[in-house]
All heavy atoms as a GROMACS GRO file, in nm:
protein
  588
    1MET      N    1   9.652   9.259  12.729
    1MET     CA    2   9.784   9.301  12.687
    1MET      C    3   9.772   9.328  12.536
    1MET      O    4   9.726   9.247  12.463
    1MET     CB    5   9.887   9.198  12.722
    1MET     CG    6  10.024   9.237  12.684
    1MET     SD    7  10.146   9.117  12.739
    1MET     CE    8  10.272   9.208  12.805
    2GLY      N    9   9.826   9.439  12.492
    2GLY     CA   10   9.818   9.478  12.350
    2GLY      C   11   9.933   9.413  12.271
    2GLY      O   12  10.022   9.341  12.326
    3ARG      N   13   9.930   9.443  12.151
    3ARG     CA   14  10.038   9.393  12.056
    3ARG      C   15  10.162   9.486  12.071
    3ARG      O   16  10.144   9.607  12.093
    3ARG     CB   17   9.988   9.392  11.914
    3ARG     CG   18   9.874   9.298  11.895
    3ARG     CD   19   9.826   9.297  11.750
    3ARG     NE   20   9.716   9.209  11.738
    3ARG     CZ   21   9.699   9.133  11.628
    3ARG    NH1   22   9.770   9.159  11.520
    3ARG    NH2   23   9.596   9.052  11.621
    4PRO      N   24  10.279   9.429  12.038
    4PRO     CA   25  10.392   9.515  12.047
    4PRO      C   26  10.396   9.611  11.932
    4PRO      O   27  10.332   9.592  11.828
    4PRO     CB   28  10.508   9.416  12.038
    4PRO     CG   29  10.448   9.296  11.963
    4PRO     CD   30  10.307   9.294  12.006
    5VAL      N   31  10.468   9.730  11.951
    5VAL     CA   32  10.478   9.833  11.853
    5VAL      C   33  10.626   9.838  11.823
    5VAL      O   34  10.709   9.842  11.906
    5VAL     CB   35  10.433   9.970  11.908
    5VAL    CG1   36  10.451  10.073  11.803
    5VAL    CG2   37  10.279   9.958  11.946
    6HIS      N   38  10.656   9.842  11.689
    6HIS     CA   39  10.794   9.849  11.642
    6HIS      C   40  10.813   9.962  11.542
    6HIS      O   41  10.717   9.994  11.469
    6HIS     CB   42  10.832   9.715  11.570
    6HIS     CG   43  10.817   9.596  11.648
    6HIS    ND1   44  10.904   9.558  11.748
    6HIS    CD2   45  10.722   9.495  11.650
    6HIS    CE1   46  10.867   9.444  11.805
    6HIS    NE2   47  10.757   9.404  11.746
    7VAL      N   48  10.927  10.021  11.550
    7VAL     CA   49  10.967  10.127  11.452
    7VAL      C   50  11.031  10.053  11.336
    7VAL      O   51  11.125   9.980  11.355
    7VAL     CB   52  11.056  10.228  11.511
    7VAL    CG1   53  11.100  10.327  11.405
    7VAL    CG2   54  10.984  10.307  11.628
    8ILE      N   55  10.976  10.069  11.217
    8ILE     CA   56  11.037  10.011  11.099
    8ILE      C   57  11.054  10.118  10.997
    8ILE      O   58  10.958  10.193  10.964
    8ILE     CB   59  10.947   9.898  11.041
    8ILE    CG1   60  10.926   9.790  11.139
    8ILE    CG2   61  11.007   9.841  10.915
    8ILE    CD1   62  10.817   9.690  11.104
    9VAL      N   63  11.181  10.138  10.953
    9VAL     CA   64  11.212  10.242  10.851
    9VAL      C   65  11.256  10.183  10.726
    9VAL      O   66  11.356  10.100  10.721
    9VAL     CB   67  11.329  10.335  10.904
    9VAL    CG1   68  11.363  10.445  10.804
    9VAL    CG2   69  11.284  10.392  11.048
   10LEU      N   70  11.178  10.209  10.619
   10LEU     CA   71  11.210  10.159  10.482
   10LEU      C   72  11.285  10.275  10.415
   10LEU      O   73  11.233  10.383  10.400
   10LEU     CB   74  11.091  10.122  10.410
   10LEU     CG   75  10.992  10.025  10.479
   10LEU    CD1   76  10.870   9.997  10.388
   10LEU    CD2   77  11.059   9.900  10.516
   11TYR      N   78  11.402  10.245  10.362
   11TYR     CA   79  11.486  10.354  10.303
   11TYR      C   80  11.548  10.305  10.175
   11TYR      O   81  11.667  10.275  10.168
   11TYR     CB   82  11.584  10.412  10.398
   11TYR     CG   83  11.695  10.319  10.439
   11TYR    CD1   84  11.827  10.332  10.384
   11TYR    CD2   85  11.677  10.214  10.530
   11TYR    CE1   86  11.928  10.244  10.420
   11TYR    CE2   87  11.777  10.128  10.567
   11TYR     CZ   88  11.903  10.149  10.513
   11TYR     OH   89  12.006  10.059  10.546
   12PRO      N   90  11.475  10.297  10.064
   12PRO     CA   91  11.536  10.262   9.934
   12PRO      C   92  11.630  10.380   9.895
   12PRO      O   93  11.614  10.493   9.933
   12PRO     CB   94  11.418  10.257   9.844
   12PRO     CG   95  11.312  10.339   9.906
   12PRO     CD   96  11.332  10.330  10.051
   13ASN      N   97  11.728  10.345   9.810
   13ASN     CA   98  11.824  10.453   9.768
   13ASN      C   99  11.756  10.548   9.668
   13ASN      O  100  11.647  10.532   9.626
   13ASN     CB  101  11.949  10.388   9.710
   13ASN     CG  102  11.924  10.304   9.583
   13ASN    OD1  103  11.838  10.338   9.500
   13ASN    ND2  104  11.990  10.192   9.569
   14VAL      N  105  11.831  10.655   9.646
   14VAL     CA  106  11.778  10.769   9.562
   14VAL      C  107  11.730  10.721   9.427
   14VAL      O  108  11.627  10.753   9.372
   14VAL     CB  109  11.883  10.876   9.548
   14VAL    CG1  110  11.843  10.986   9.444
   14VAL    CG2  111  11.902  10.944   9.684
   15GLU      N  112  11.816  10.642   9.355
   15GLU     CA  113  11.780  10.599   9.217
   15GLU      C  114  11.651  10.509   9.223
   15GLU      O  115  11.569  10.521   9.132
   15GLU     CB  116  11.897  10.517   9.160
   15GLU     CG  117  12.013  10.607   9.123
   15GLU     CD  118  11.968  10.734   9.045
   15GLU    OE1  119  11.902  10.714   8.949
   15GLU    OE2  120  12.023  10.839   9.080
   16THR      N  121  11.634  10.426   9.328
   16THR     CA  122  11.519  10.346   9.341
   16THR      C  123  11.391  10.435   9.359
   16THR      O  124  11.289  10.412   9.303
   16THR     CB  125  11.532  10.240   9.452
   16THR    OG1  126  11.643  10.160   9.415
   16THR    CG2  127  11.404  10.153   9.464
   17VAL      N  128  11.408  10.532   9.443
   17VAL     CA  129  11.295  10.624   9.473
   17VAL      C  130  11.253  10.695   9.342
   17VAL      O  131  11.137  10.702   9.314
   17VAL     CB  132  11.328  10.726   9.583
   17VAL    CG1  133  11.223  10.829   9.593
   17VAL    CG2  134  11.353  10.662   9.711
   18LYS      N  135  11.349  10.746   9.264
   18LYS     CA  136  11.324  10.810   9.143
   18LYS      C  137  11.251  10.718   9.043
   18LYS      O  138  11.156  10.753   8.976
   18LYS     CB  139  11.453  10.860   9.076
   18LYS     CG  140  11.510  10.983   9.143
   18LYS     CD  141  11.637  11.023   9.072
   18LYS     CE  142  11.685  11.156   9.115
   18LYS     NZ  143  11.804  11.199   9.041
   19LYS      N  144  11.298  10.595   9.030
   19LYS     CA  145  11.241  10.502   8.943
   19LYS      C  146  11.092  10.465   8.984
   19LYS      O  147  11.007  10.464   8.902
   19LYS     CB  148  11.320  10.365   8.941
   19LYS     CG  149  11.267  10.262   8.856
   19LYS     CD  150  11.353  10.135   8.862
   19LYS     CE  151  11.290  10.022   8.781
   19LYS     NZ  152  11.366   9.897   8.802
   20ARG      N  153  11.076  10.449   9.110
   20ARG     CA  154  10.938  10.417   9.164
   20ARG      C  155  10.845  10.535   9.146
   20ARG      O  156  10.729  10.517   9.124
   20ARG     CB  157  10.948  10.373   9.307
   20ARG     CG  158  11.009  10.238   9.322
   20ARG     CD  159  11.024  10.203   9.475
   20ARG     NE  160  11.098  10.070   9.490
   20ARG     CZ  161  11.140  10.019   9.604
   20ARG    NH1  162  11.116  10.090   9.713
   20ARG    NH2  163  11.206   9.904   9.611
   21GLU      N  164  10.899  10.652   9.158
   21GLU     CA  165  10.817  10.772   9.145
   21GLU      C  166  10.762  10.784   9.001
   21GLU      O  167  10.652  10.825   8.984
   21GLU     CB  168  10.899  10.897   9.172
   21GLU     CG  169  10.828  11.030   9.172
   21GLU     CD  170  10.724  11.050   9.280
   21GLU    OE1  171  10.720  10.964   9.381
   21GLU    OE2  172  10.653  11.144   9.278
   22THR      N  173  10.840  10.740   8.906
   22THR     CA  174  10.789  10.746   8.764
   22THR      C  175  10.676  10.652   8.738
   22THR      O  176  10.596  10.663   8.645
   22THR     CB  177  10.906  10.714   8.666
   22THR    OG1  178  10.942  10.585   8.681
   22THR    CG2  179  11.019  10.813   8.676
   23MET      N  180  10.664  10.547   8.824
   23MET     CA  181  10.561  10.450   8.810
   23MET      C  182  10.427  10.483   8.876
   23MET      O  183  10.328  10.417   8.869
   23MET     CB  184  10.604  10.309   8.856
   23MET     CG  185  10.723  10.264   8.769
   23MET     SD  186  10.777  10.093   8.816
   23MET     CE  187  10.853  10.120   8.970
   24ARG      N  188  10.435  10.592   8.956
   24ARG     CA  189  10.307  10.631   9.030
   24ARG      C  190  10.227  10.741   8.948
   24ARG      O  191  10.279  10.813   8.871
   24ARG     CB  192  10.355  10.695   9.159
   24ARG     CG  193  10.425  10.600   9.260
   24ARG     CD  194  10.448  10.663   9.388
   24ARG     NE  195  10.508  10.564   9.477
   24ARG     CZ  196  10.634  10.557   9.520
   24ARG    NH1  197  10.714  10.660   9.487
   24ARG    NH2  198  10.674  10.464   9.597
   25GLU      N  199  10.097  10.736   8.977
   25GLU     CA  200  10.012  10.836   8.912
   25GLU      C  201  10.034  10.976   8.974
   25GLU      O  202  10.018  11.080   8.897
   25GLU     CB  203   9.862  10.790   8.926
   25GLU     CG  204   9.837  10.670   8.841
   25GLU     CD  205   9.689  10.632   8.857
   25GLU    OE1  206   9.609  10.721   8.880
   25GLU    OE2  207   9.657  10.509   8.832
   26LYS      N  208  10.058  10.981   9.096
   26LYS     CA  209  10.077  11.112   9.167
   26LYS      C  210  10.228  11.149   9.168
   26LYS      O  211  10.312  11.071   9.155
   26LYS     CB  212  10.025  11.107   9.310
   26LYS     CG  213   9.884  11.086   9.328
   26LYS     CD  214   9.845  11.086   9.476
   26LYS     CE  215   9.693  11.074   9.489
   26LYS     NZ  216   9.657  11.078   9.632
   27VAL      N  217  10.243  11.281   9.178
   27VAL     CA  218  10.383  11.331   9.191
   27VAL      C  219  10.406  11.377   9.332
   27VAL      O  220  10.328  11.465   9.386
   27VAL     CB  221  10.405  11.452   9.093
   27VAL    CG1  222  10.547  11.504   9.112
   27VAL    CG2  223  10.384  11.405   8.950
   28GLY      N  224  10.505  11.319   9.398
   28GLY     CA  225  10.522  11.352   9.542
   28GLY      C  226  10.640  11.446   9.561
   28GLY      O  227  10.647  11.504   9.675
   29TYR      N  228  10.724  11.463   9.470
   29TYR     CA  229  10.845  11.544   9.482
   29TYR      C  230  10.834  11.671   9.398
   29TYR      O  231  10.870  11.670   9.288
   29TYR     CB  232  10.969  11.466   9.454
   29TYR     CG  233  10.986  11.345   9.542
   29TYR    CD1  234  10.929  11.220   9.502
   29TYR    CD2  235  11.051  11.352   9.661
   29TYR    CE1  236  10.942  11.106   9.579
   29TYR    CE2  237  11.061  11.241   9.743
   29TYR     CZ  238  11.011  11.125   9.706
   29TYR     OH  239  11.020  11.015   9.786
   30THR      N  240  10.774  11.775   9.451
   30THR     CA  241  10.750  11.897   9.373
   30THR      C  242  10.833  12.018   9.420
   30THR      O  243  10.880  12.095   9.334
   30THR     CB  244  10.605  11.932   9.372
   30THR    OG1  245  10.558  11.952   9.512
   30THR    CG2  246  10.524  11.824   9.308
   31SER      N  247  10.855  12.032   9.548
   31SER     CA  248  10.924  12.146   9.601
   31SER      C  249  11.059  12.114   9.652
   31SER      O  250  11.127  12.201   9.711
   31SER     CB  251  10.837  12.218   9.709
   31SER     OG  252  10.819  12.128   9.814
   32PHE      N  253  11.100  11.994   9.637
   32PHE     CA  254  11.237  11.950   9.674
   32PHE      C  255  11.282  11.831   9.587
   32PHE      O  256  11.200  11.771   9.522
   32PHE     CB  257  11.236  11.908   9.823
   32PHE     CG  258  11.122  11.821   9.861
   32PHE    CD1  259  11.137  11.679   9.842
   32PHE    CD2  260  11.005  11.872   9.911
   32PHE    CE1  261  11.031  11.599   9.876
   32PHE    CE2  262  10.897  11.788   9.940
   32PHE     CZ  263  10.914  11.648   9.918
   33THR      N  264  11.406  11.799   9.595
   33THR     CA  265  11.455  11.686   9.509
   33THR      C  266  11.458  11.559   9.596
   33THR      O  267  11.467  11.567   9.717
   33THR     CB  268  11.600  11.718   9.455
   33THR    OG1  269  11.693  11.717   9.564
   33THR    CG2  270  11.602  11.847   9.373
   34VAL      N  271  11.463  11.449   9.530
   34VAL     CA  272  11.477  11.322   9.598
   34VAL      C  273  11.610  11.316   9.676
   34VAL      O  274  11.620  11.275   9.786
   34VAL     CB  275  11.463  11.205   9.505
   34VAL    CG1  276  11.493  11.072   9.566
   34VAL    CG2  277  11.332  11.202   9.434
   35GLU      N  278  11.711  11.371   9.600
   35GLU     CA  279  11.848  11.371   9.665
   35GLU      C  280  11.848  11.453   9.804
   35GLU      O  281  11.908  11.399   9.897
   35GLU     CB  282  11.955  11.431   9.572
   35GLU     CG  283  11.976  11.346   9.444
   35GLU     CD  284  11.882  11.362   9.333
   35GLU    OE1  285  11.782  11.438   9.348
   35GLU    OE2  286  11.907  11.306   9.222
   36ASP      N  287  11.787  11.569   9.797
   36ASP     CA  288  11.790  11.652   9.917
   36ASP      C  289  11.708  11.589  10.029
   36ASP      O  290  11.747  11.591  10.144
   36ASP     CB  291  11.730  11.795   9.886
   36ASP     CG  292  11.822  11.876   9.804
   36ASP    OD1  293  11.943  11.844   9.791
   36ASP    OD2  294  11.771  11.978   9.749
   37LEU      N  295  11.592  11.533   9.995
   37LEU     CA  296  11.512  11.470  10.100
   37LEU      C  297  11.583  11.351  10.157
   37LEU      O  298  11.588  11.328  10.279
   37LEU     CB  299  11.372  11.427  10.039
   37LEU     CG  300  11.282  11.354  10.138
   37LEU    CD1  301  11.244  11.441  10.256
   37LEU    CD2  302  11.164  11.299  10.064
   38TYR      N  303  11.644  11.270  10.075
   38TYR     CA  304  11.713  11.151  10.117
   38TYR      C  305  11.833  11.191  10.214
   38TYR      O  306  11.848  11.135  10.319
   38TYR     CB  307  11.769  11.069   9.998
   38TYR     CG  308  11.830  10.938  10.039
   38TYR    CD1  309  11.751  10.826  10.050
   38TYR    CD2  310  11.970  10.932  10.061
   38TYR    CE1  311  11.807  10.704  10.089
   38TYR    CE2  312  12.025  10.811  10.094
   38TYR     CZ  313  11.943  10.697  10.107
   38TYR     OH  314  12.002  10.575  10.149
   39ALA      N  315  11.909  11.293  10.166
   39ALA     CA  316  12.024  11.334  10.244
   39ALA      C  317  11.980  11.390  10.386
   39ALA      O  318  12.034  11.351  10.493
   39ALA     CB  319  12.104  11.440  10.175
   40ASP      N  320  11.876  11.472  10.386
   40ASP     CA  321  11.831  11.525  10.513
   40ASP      C  322  11.769  11.414  10.599
   40ASP      O  323  11.791  11.410  10.720
   40ASP     CB  324  11.722  11.630  10.488
   40ASP     CG  325  11.775  11.761  10.435
   40ASP    OD1  326  11.901  11.780  10.444
   40ASP    OD2  327  11.700  11.840  10.383
   41PHE      N  328  11.696  11.322  10.536
   41PHE     CA  329  11.632  11.212  10.613
   41PHE      C  330  11.742  11.126  10.682
   41PHE      O  331  11.734  11.098  10.798
   41PHE     CB  332  11.546  11.130  10.519
   41PHE     CG  333  11.483  11.014  10.588
   41PHE    CD1  334  11.366  11.026  10.656
   41PHE    CD2  335  11.540  10.879  10.574
   41PHE    CE1  336  11.305  10.918  10.725
   41PHE    CE2  337  11.479  10.772  10.641
   41PHE     CZ  338  11.367  10.796  10.712
   42MET      N  339  11.842  11.092  10.605
   42MET     CA  340  11.946  11.008  10.660
   42MET      C  341  12.030  11.075  10.769
   42MET      O  342  12.077  11.018  10.863
   42MET     CB  343  12.034  10.956  10.550
   42MET     CG  344  11.964  10.863  10.447
   42MET     SD  345  11.896  10.723  10.522
   42MET     CE  346  12.035  10.615  10.554
   43LYS      N  347  12.042  11.202  10.753
   43LYS     CA  348  12.117  11.289  10.846
   43LYS      C  349  12.044  11.315  10.971
   43LYS      O  350  12.097  11.305  11.085
   43LYS     CB  351  12.166  11.421  10.781
   43LYS     CG  352  12.244  11.506  10.869
   43LYS     CD  353  12.279  11.636  10.802
   43LYS     CE  354  12.348  11.732  10.897
   43LYS     NZ  355  12.362  11.869  10.839
   44GLU      N  356  11.918  11.341  10.961
   44GLU     CA  357  11.838  11.392  11.070
   44GLU      C  358  11.753  11.298  11.148
   44GLU      O  359  11.717  11.320  11.262
   44GLU     CB  360  11.743  11.512  11.022
   44GLU     CG  361  11.813  11.630  10.961
   44GLU     CD  362  11.906  11.702  11.057
   44GLU    OE1  363  11.871  11.701  11.183
   44GLU    OE2  364  12.003  11.759  11.014
   45THR      N  365  11.722  11.183  11.084
   45THR     CA  366  11.632  11.082  11.146
   45THR      C  367  11.709  10.996  11.250
   45THR      O  368  11.819  10.932  11.215
   45THR     CB  369  11.571  10.994  11.040
   45THR    OG1  370  11.501  11.078  10.942
   45THR    CG2  371  11.474  10.893  11.104
   46PRO      N  372  11.666  10.994  11.375
   46PRO     CA  373  11.742  10.904  11.471
   46PRO      C  374  11.740  10.764  11.424
   46PRO      O  375  11.639  10.710  11.370
   46PRO     CB  376  11.649  10.922  11.601
   46PRO     CG  377  11.568  11.050  11.574
   46PRO     CD  378  11.551  11.058  11.427
   47LYS      N  379  11.845  10.698  11.449
   47LYS     CA  380  11.866  10.557  11.402
   47LYS      C  381  11.806  10.465  11.512
   47LYS      O  382  11.877  10.397  11.581
   47LYS     CB  383  12.007  10.527  11.376
   47LYS     CG  384  12.075  10.617  11.269
   47LYS     CD  385  12.001  10.607  11.137
   47LYS     CE  386  12.074  10.689  11.029
   47LYS     NZ  387  12.040  10.826  11.018
   48ILE      N  388  11.674  10.462  11.526
   48ILE     CA  389  11.605  10.376  11.611
   48ILE      C  390  11.523  10.280  11.529
   48ILE      O  391  11.488  10.298  11.420
   48ILE     CB  392  11.523  10.452  11.716
   48ILE    CG1  393  11.412  10.528  11.644
   48ILE    CG2  394  11.599  10.539  11.805
   48ILE    CD1  395  11.295  10.591  11.733
   49GLY      N  396  11.503  10.161  11.596
   49GLY     CA  397  11.409  10.059  11.530
   49GLY      C  398  11.483   9.982  11.422
   49GLY      O  399  11.609   9.981  11.420
   50PHE      N  400  11.410   9.922  11.333
   50PHE     CA  401  11.462   9.832  11.232
   50PHE      C  402  11.468   9.906  11.099
   50PHE      O  403  11.364   9.945  11.050
   50PHE     CB  404  11.381   9.703  11.222
   50PHE     CG  405  11.419   9.612  11.110
   50PHE    CD1  406  11.544   9.560  11.109
   50PHE    CD2  407  11.330   9.568  11.019
   50PHE    CE1  408  11.588   9.476  11.009
   50PHE    CE2  409  11.362   9.480  10.915
   50PHE     CZ  410  11.493   9.434  10.914
   51TRP      N  411  11.589   9.933  11.044
   51TRP     CA  412  11.605  10.004  10.920
   51TRP      C  413  11.632   9.900  10.806
   51TRP      O  414  11.721   9.813  10.824
   51TRP     CB  415  11.723  10.100  10.932
   51TRP     CG  416  11.690  10.224  11.011
   51TRP    CD1  417  11.647  10.227  11.139
   51TRP    CD2  418  11.696  10.359  10.964
   51TRP    NE1  419  11.625  10.358  11.175
   51TRP    CE2  420  11.662  10.431  11.074
   51TRP    CE3  421  11.742  10.417  10.847
   51TRP    CZ2  422  11.653  10.574  11.059
   51TRP    CZ3  423  11.736  10.555  10.834
   51TRP    CH2  424  11.692  10.629  10.944
   52LEU      N  425  11.552   9.911  10.703
   52LEU     CA  426  11.556   9.815  10.597
   52LEU      C  427  11.579   9.878  10.462
   52LEU      O  428  11.487   9.962  10.421
   52LEU     CB  429  11.433   9.726  10.596
   52LEU     CG  430  11.428   9.619  10.485
   52LEU    CD1  431  11.539   9.518  10.503
   52LEU    CD2  432  11.289   9.547  10.493
   53ASP      N  433  11.685   9.861  10.397
   53ASP     CA  434  11.703   9.915  10.253
   53ASP      C  435  11.624   9.824  10.161
   53ASP      O  436  11.656   9.708  10.142
   53ASP     CB  437  11.853   9.912  10.220
   53ASP     CG  438  11.880   9.961  10.080
   53ASP    OD1  439  11.787   9.989  10.002
   53ASP    OD2  440  11.996   9.990  10.053
   54THR      N  441  11.519   9.888  10.104
   54THR     CA  442  11.431   9.805  10.013
   54THR      C  443  11.457   9.831   9.871
   54THR      O  444  11.381   9.794   9.782
   54THR     CB  445  11.284   9.840  10.048
   54THR    OG1  446  11.263   9.985  10.024
   54THR    CG2  447  11.243   9.808  10.189
   55SER      N  448  11.574   9.878   9.841
   55SER     CA  449  11.610   9.914   9.701
   55SER      C  450  11.597   9.802   9.604
   55SER      O  451  11.547   9.815   9.491
   55SER     CB  452  11.752   9.966   9.695
   55SER     OG  453  11.766  10.086   9.772
   56GLU      N  454  11.636   9.679   9.644
   56GLU     CA  455  11.638   9.568   9.554
   56GLU      C  456  11.529   9.468   9.594
   56GLU      O  457  11.540   9.347   9.554
   56GLU     CB  458  11.775   9.495   9.561
   56GLU     CG  459  11.890   9.584   9.528
   56GLU     CD  460  11.883   9.628   9.382
   56GLU    OE1  461  11.844   9.548   9.296
   56GLU    OE2  462  11.924   9.744   9.355
   57GLN      N  463  11.430   9.508   9.669
   57GLN     CA  464  11.326   9.418   9.711
   57GLN      C  465  11.190   9.449   9.656
   57GLN      O  466  11.159   9.567   9.638
   57GLN     CB  467  11.313   9.422   9.865
   57GLN     CG  468  11.442   9.371   9.939
   57GLN     CD  469  11.414   9.370  10.089
   57GLN    OE1  470  11.360   9.458  10.144
   57GLN    NE2  471  11.465   9.264  10.145
   58SER      N  472  11.107   9.344   9.640
   58SER     CA  473  10.971   9.359   9.608
   58SER      C  474  10.901   9.391   9.744
   58SER      O  475  10.956   9.362   9.852
   58SER     CB  476  10.908   9.237   9.548
   58SER     OG  477  10.905   9.137   9.646
   59PRO      N  478  10.777   9.436   9.745
   59PRO     CA  479  10.702   9.454   9.871
   59PRO      C  480  10.694   9.320   9.951
   59PRO      O  481  10.711   9.326  10.071
   59PRO     CB  482  10.566   9.507   9.827
   59PRO     CG  483  10.590   9.574   9.700
   59PRO     CD  484  10.702   9.496   9.631
   60GLU      N  485  10.678   9.209   9.875
   60GLU     CA  486  10.662   9.084   9.947
   60GLU      C  487  10.793   9.048  10.016
   60GLU      O  488  10.794   8.994  10.133
   60GLU     CB  489  10.624   8.976   9.847
   60GLU     CG  490  10.487   8.990   9.789
   60GLU     CD  491  10.474   9.099   9.676
   60GLU    OE1  492  10.573   9.142   9.626
   60GLU    OE2  493  10.353   9.130   9.643
   61GLN      N  494  10.905   9.076   9.952
   61GLN     CA  495  11.040   9.046  10.011
   61GLN      C  496  11.061   9.134  10.134
   61GLN      O  497  11.118   9.091  10.234
   61GLN     CB  498  11.147   9.065   9.907
   61GLN     CG  499  11.153   8.967   9.799
   61GLN     CD  500  11.241   9.006   9.686
   61GLN    OE1  501  11.254   9.119   9.644
   61GLN    NE2  502  11.313   8.905   9.632
   62SER      N  503  11.022   9.259  10.130
   62SER     CA  504  11.040   9.348  10.248
   62SER      C  505  10.956   9.298  10.361
   62SER      O  506  11.001   9.294  10.476
   62SER     CB  507  10.990   9.488  10.208
   62SER     OG  508  11.068   9.546  10.103
   63VAL      N  509  10.828   9.255  10.338
   63VAL     CA  510  10.751   9.201  10.437
   63VAL      C  511  10.817   9.073  10.501
   63VAL      O  512  10.820   9.058  10.620
   63VAL     CB  513  10.606   9.164  10.390
   63VAL    CG1  514  10.531   9.090  10.500
   63VAL    CG2  515  10.532   9.293  10.367
   64GLU      N  516  10.865   8.990  10.419
   64GLU     CA  517  10.935   8.869  10.464
   64GLU      C  518  11.057   8.901  10.557
   64GLU      O  519  11.072   8.845  10.666
   64GLU     CB  520  10.986   8.788  10.350
   64GLU     CG  521  10.880   8.714  10.283
   64GLU     CD  522  10.925   8.629  10.158
   64GLU    OE1  523  11.046   8.598  10.159
   64GLU    OE2  524  10.846   8.602  10.070
   65ASP      N  525  11.132   9.004  10.516
   65ASP     CA  526  11.250   9.045  10.596
   65ASP      C  527  11.203   9.101  10.735
   65ASP      O  528  11.268   9.078  10.835
   65ASP     CB  529  11.339   9.149  10.527
   65ASP     CG  530  11.429   9.085  10.424
   65ASP    OD1  531  11.437   8.959  10.413
   65ASP    OD2  532  11.504   9.156  10.356
   66ILE      N  533  11.096   9.179  10.730
   66ILE     CA  534  11.049   9.244  10.858
   66ILE      C  535  10.997   9.129  10.947
   66ILE      O  536  11.032   9.130  11.065
   66ILE     CB  537  10.936   9.343  10.829
   66ILE    CG1  538  10.997   9.467  10.752
   66ILE    CG2  539  10.862   9.385  10.951
   66ILE    CD1  540  10.895   9.559  10.684
   67LEU      N  541  10.918   9.037  10.893
   67LEU     CA  542  10.869   8.935  10.982
   67LEU      C  543  10.979   8.841  11.035
   67LEU      O  544  10.978   8.802  11.152
   67LEU     CB  545  10.764   8.848  10.907
   67LEU     CG  546  10.637   8.917  10.866
   67LEU    CD1  547  10.552   8.822  10.772
   67LEU    CD2  548  10.558   8.966  10.985
   68LEU      N  549  11.082   8.817  10.951
   68LEU     CA  550  11.201   8.740  10.996
   68LEU      C  551  11.272   8.809  11.104
   68LEU      O  552  11.307   8.754  11.206
   68LEU     CB  553  11.282   8.706  10.881
   68LEU     CG  554  11.412   8.626  10.903
   68LEU    CD1  555  11.372   8.484  10.945
   68LEU    CD2  556  11.500   8.622  10.780
   69HIS      N  557  11.294   8.940  11.084
   69HIS     CA  558  11.366   9.021  11.191
   69HIS      C  559  11.296   9.016  11.324
   69HIS      O  560  11.368   9.003  11.425
   69HIS     CB  561  11.380   9.166  11.139
   69HIS     CG  562  11.444   9.254  11.242
   69HIS    ND1  563  11.581   9.261  11.253
   69HIS    CD2  564  11.397   9.336  11.337
   69HIS    CE1  565  11.613   9.337  11.350
   69HIS    NE2  566  11.502   9.391  11.400
   70PHE      N  567  11.165   9.025  11.324
   70PHE     CA  568  11.090   9.027  11.448
   70PHE      C  569  11.049   8.884  11.494
   70PHE      O  570  10.975   8.873  11.591
   70PHE     CB  571  10.972   9.116  11.438
   70PHE     CG  572  11.018   9.262  11.435
   70PHE    CD1  573  11.011   9.337  11.313
   70PHE    CD2  574  11.061   9.330  11.543
   70PHE    CE1  575  11.054   9.463  11.310
   70PHE    CE2  576  11.105   9.458  11.541
   70PHE     CZ  577  11.098   9.530  11.420
   71GLY      N  578  11.088   8.781  11.415
   71GLY     CA  579  11.057   8.643  11.470
   71GLY      C  580  10.914   8.609  11.461
   71GLY      O  581  10.859   8.532  11.539
   72VAL      N  582  10.845   8.667  11.361
   72VAL     CA  583  10.698   8.639  11.346
   72VAL      C  584  10.677   8.527  11.243
   72VAL      O  585  10.740   8.518  11.146
   72VAL     CB  586  10.623   8.766  11.300
   72VAL    CG1  587  10.479   8.737  11.279
   72VAL    CG2  588  10.644   8.874  11.398
   0.00000   0.00000   0.00000
């Protein structure tokens, strides 16, 4: 028997994405804006799985919330 598979969607808010983008060496938003991508993503993505707003979280806190949610 294999391990369970879960859908986990991390969705920080627009301002957080912009802030995090400035801290990266690569540029990911070149042909569209963060606002447009976020709006389309929130409108078009089916609301399945565990959705977690990571705007105010460190990576470690996000992992803790995910593990807590799934009882790991």
